[in-house]
Steps between C-alpha positions, in 0.01 A plus 500: 500500500674838536781375275250397230331841513840670479603290197173565317513874575864520388423310180214734411702812584807392300289386204313830492829693515681299233199455273269803530230335287498182711169420670394233745145414611398257772125438486256289698188385316173368640223375277316207347502274198214342306628166368329255265584201283372338182292266720401700809338833585677799651633510856585819694807484720702762696858577398792668675797626302834671567629677189847646437572719198848632417614689195541841342272793440581705192395867522299662221332802666264597221172634632333246728739229385788487749674188379489124465656213689635158403528263796554141602187360665552245782276364770354225712135421559282275711168365380269200492493255212132401501237383257122488516316171495383462137145418610465706817568853626770424754879488498703182505868420523596828670881495499731774628756609241798734491638657186808692388480721192735701284449722198522853366293810570455810287339811648411857408527780756268803498497817709212748478670769706879541546442638850289201608650224715301237307595331172291239322642195321332232292634213299529135411696210650541155349699188582474150641397376845634165623309307769755284686318486835177302498330388822812583708714285266287193579404486133798453268393521136698346215559850366467834677181673375556844350275784390579774249339819626409847381417780744366852449559742786435856614674668794529833678839601639479733799846645557621558854849600379659549159608134498229316696128458443203310635334298223128415488313347210335194349551250222318237295664189358454178303683167538491175305651200677700229326539168679598141432188301406628216718460731802124544463429254782723698736386848395133457408368202698515271198280710270599494133592869487709639214477878549521723806434877478510774763399864488523728801560838659717638780516808718860619532691691764876538538807719468700641211865608518660699221537854373173667412 
């Protein structure tokens, strides 16, 4: 464990030294999703997400506008793949699912007061989430379901040093899942579902490493 911490710390330190604009954020997200299909009503489910963003922040420093960042967006999440009974108000076919996603994030950084330890950032992330783990791998679909996503986010960065900050914020997102129609029996209890949508929100807390 100590070796892992040492390697991570060394990587962040060297990256910040060699690439002054390099930034790295490790964020935990806790929230919910409202999912519905073309056949069933909406279902609320909790979601847990670990998000990693790495990239570069380009300084501008004009008024409130400090700069903008372009980052890779990676993560894993855990959720339930559930649907509502078409004729009743209860959930059926509640299946645990694990996803891995990758994409790009673009963010703007604002600072109201140069002497303040707080910066604000907001932006957009988009990519694709793959869902390879369904019901602890007991369900093996013909094709791995995947969901293009778009996420809007807002965060405050509270700097403890010039190169480290606590991050707190929230986001909202939308996903549309693609799946093999031959997997409907496995995924949706045999219902003739063709579309699966999700919209949700997360509270975010984590750490940022990189020059302010």
